[in-house]
N, C-alpha and C positions, 0 to 999 in steps of 0.2 A: 241403601247399600251401594257401595262403589265396587264395580267389577274390575278384575285385573286384565281381562282381555275380551275380545268380541265374542269368543265362543261361549263365555259364561252368560251371554245375553240370549242364547238360543232357548226357545220354549217359553212357557208361562203366557201363552197367547190367550186373548179373551174369547168368550162366547158372545155372540150377538144374535138377537132375535130379528129375523128379516121381516118385520111387521109392515114395512112400507111397500115391499115388493109383493108379499103374499097377504095383501089386505083383503078383507071380506072373506077370508078363508076360515073354515072351522078347524083347520089344522095348524099347529105351531111348528114353524120352521126355524131351527137354530143352527148357526154356522160357527165353526171354530176358525178363528182368523189366523190361519197359518201363514198367510202372506206377510204378516208383521214380524216374522223372524228376521234377524239382521242380514242374512244373505238374500232375503226377499222371497223365500219359499220354504215349504215343508221339508225339502230335501236337506236342509241344515241338520235336521235330527239324525237321519241315517248316516250322513257323511261323518258327523262327529262321533256317533256311537260305534260305527264300524272301525274308524281309526283308533278310538280308545281301546276297544276290545282287541284289535290287532296288536297294539302296543303292549297291552297286558299279557297277551299270550306269547309275545316274542316274534310273531310272524312279521310284524313291522318293527323296524328299529331306526335309529337316527340316520342311517345311510340309505334307507329304502327309497325307491322311486315308485310312487303310486301311479298306477295306470287304470283308467276306467273308461268305459263306453257310456256316453250320456247324450240325451237330446238337449241338454242345456242346464237345467236347474241343479242336478247333482254335480255336474262339472264345476259350476260356480261355487257350490257349497264346499266341495273338496278343495278347490283352489284357495278359498278363504281359510279353511282349516289347515291345509298344508302350509300356508304362509305363516301361521302362528306356530305350528310344530317344526318349522324349518325343514320340511320334506319336499323333494322334487315331485312334480306332478305333471302327467301327460293326459290330456283329454282327447278321446277318440270321438269325433263328432261327424255329422253328415250335413249335406247342403240344406236341410230343412231347419237348421238351427236359426233362431231369431238373430237378426243383426245386432241387437242390443246385447244378447248373451255372448256372442262372439267377441264384441268389443270389451265386455267385462272380463272375459278370460284373458284377453291380451293385457288388460290393465293389471291383472293379478300376476302377470308374467308366467302363466301356465304354458307348457309346451302343447301345441295343437297338432293333431293328426286328422286331416279331413279325408273321409272316404268318398268315393264317387259312384261305385258300382252297387246297384240295387240287388237284393236277394231274390229268391224264387217267388216270394210273396209280394214283390213290388215295393218293399221297404228297404231299410238300410241296417236293421238290427243285426242280422247274421253277419253281414259284411263288417260291421263295427267290431263284433265279438271276435271274428277271425283275425282282424287287425290287432286287437288287444293281445291275443295269444301269440301272434308273431312278434310283437314288441316285447313281450315278456321273455321271449327267447333271445332277443337281441340286446336289451338294455341291462346293464349291470344292476343287481339288487332290485329288479322290478318285482312289484307286488300288485296283483290284480285284486281289487276290492270285491268285484263280482256282485254287484247289487241284485242281479237276477236270481242268484242262488244262495247268497249269504244269509243265514238265519238271523244275523244281527241287524239286517234290514228291517224285517218285520218286528223284531224285538225292540228296536228303537221306538217304534210307534206304540207298541204294547206298554212299555215302561214310560213313554213320553206323553204324547197328547191324549192317549186313552186314559191314563191315570189322572192327568189334569182334568179331563172332562168329568170324571167321577167325583173329583173334589169340588168342581165348579157347579154342577147341575143339581137341582133339588127336586127333580121329578123323573118319572120313568121315561125312557127313550123307547119308542115303538119301532122306528125304522131308521136304519143307518144307510145313507146314500153317498157312495164314494166312487169317484172315477178310478179305473184300473189301468195299470201299465205294467210296472214290475210286479205289482200286486203286494208289495211289502206293506203299504199303508192299509189297504182294506183288510188284509189278513191280521196284522197286528192290532189294529183298533177294534175290529169285530171280536177277536178272541178275548180281549180284556173286558169289553163291554158286556159280552154274553155271560161272563162270570157273575155280573151284577144283575143283568136283565136276560134271563134264559130264553124268553120268548121274543127277543129282538129279531126283526127281519132284516137281513143284510142284502142290500140292493147294490149291485155293481153297475156302474155306468161305463159303457163302451162306445166307441166311435164307429160309425159305418166304415168298413174297409179294414177293420182290425180282425185278427183271427183268434183273439184270446179265448172266446167262448164258442168257437166253432163257426164264426161268421166267415163270409166270403172275403178273401183278400181283395183290396182295391186301393186306389189313391186316397191319401189323407193329407190335409194341409196343416192342421194344427198339431204341433208337437206336445208331448207330455201326457197324452192319453191314448190308450190302445197300444197294440204292438203287432209286428209282422211275424213273430214267433211266440210260442207259449212259454212263459218263464217257469223255472222250477219251483218258485215260491207259491205259485197259484194252486189253491186247493178248491176246485169247483164245487165239491160237496158241501163246503162251508158257505156257499153263496145261495141265497134263497131265490133270487131273480136277477135278471139282467135287463137293463133298459138301454136301447140304442138311440144315439143321437147322431146327427151328421154335423159337418163343419158349420153350416149355416145356423143350426140350432145352438151350437156351442157359442158362436159369436154373438148371436142374439141374446143368449143368457148373460153374457158379459156386459153387453150394452144396457140391458135391463137392470143389472146390478148397479151400474154407474148412474143410470137415470133415476132410479127410485131410492137407492140406498147410499149413493155417493161413494160406492166401493169400486176402486179401479183394480179389477182382478184379471187374471189370465184365463187362457182357454179352457183348462180343465174345470175351473170354477163355473164357467158358463155352461159347460156340459152338465154338471150336476144340477144347476138351476133349471135347465130345460127338462132334465129327467124328472125332477121333483114335480114340475108342472104336469107331466104325464102321469105321475104316480098318484097325486092327490085325489083325482076323481074316483080312484079305485080303493081307497082305504077308509076306515071308519072315522066319523067325526070325533074330534077331540084328540086325535093321534098327535104324537110328537115326533117330528122328523129331524134328524141330526145330519148335517153335512160338513164338509171341510172346504175351505177356500184356500187352495194350495199355493198360489203364487200371484205376484203383482202383474198389473196390466202393462207396465212400461216395456215389458219384453215382447209385447204383441202389437206394438204400434203399427208395424208394417203389415199386419195380418188382420186381426180382429177389429182394430180401430181404424183401419184404412178404408175409406168409404168406397172406393172403386173396387177393391177386392171383395168387400162385403156385398155389394150389389151383384158381383159376378157369381158368388156362391149362392146368393139368394135365388138367382135365376136358375142355377143348376138344381137347387133344392125343389123348386116348384115344378120344373120340367120333369124331374125324376118322379115326383108324386103324380103328375099327370100320366106318365107312362105306366106307372104301377096301377092306377085306376083303370086305364084302358085295358091292361092285361087282365084285371079282375073282371071287367065287363065282358071281355071276349071269352073268358073261361065260363062265365055264367051262361052265355049264349050257347056255347058248345055243349 
């Protein structure tokens, strides 16, 4: 088949059993390779679907100026899609954006609005959203896609990779492990898979410092997972458990994927890998665990794959664990 444009290449990503990384395990771990989408991430799916549905409804038209807040991947996906549709696009980003993502946005000729002020939780999300709202009042024909509350975000995953998974897999899925941020992915995929597998356990992966599931706000280095505010799309009652990882564990998971499976993946992929390692000792033998690898590693060269940065967060990780153990010992003594 010969496609007419790059957007037609979105989706149909393969499933891969991670047998080299999870060797000697009685549990099967299968990954959906979303990093193989043409824009380099899973965000190609909601970007395209939200634009398509907006065009169908008339909310978006040929003169629309699309505005969105993004930590990188959705901005790139929207820049790619808007290029094909001939739409103007402004990405509202923050200083944590990976340098590779910023360069890609410039190459796509996207308009870039960089915020600098942190919100009350120490992140940039609320500041980015406030900036989007201001731009929508200033720019002619501005349309905010609003990935944080737009139901077409989770629906893109429901009708997209979740449906593909059901057509690809020939066995029961027992556990779904997905990193959470806007929550569109975990909501959409879990809702569709639960229709086939009602007993499926949905495990969210969150990063230390995120407030998504009631955690204490704090500094986070790796973009694309966690959030400094709770998105409207998140339905905690549909989540069975949450596994927390820190920046070091996320980066370690990425490096292990590269070392054992040859997969050059981004930060949220590593978060899920480390979370699965924590999960496996607690689940029955013979279980099938499904995860997604959302984006490529080339966007994290100056973080996850930079040795000096990795050694720095490794030190922070072990120092934090030592302090935690000292606190537990003190409590036991008291």
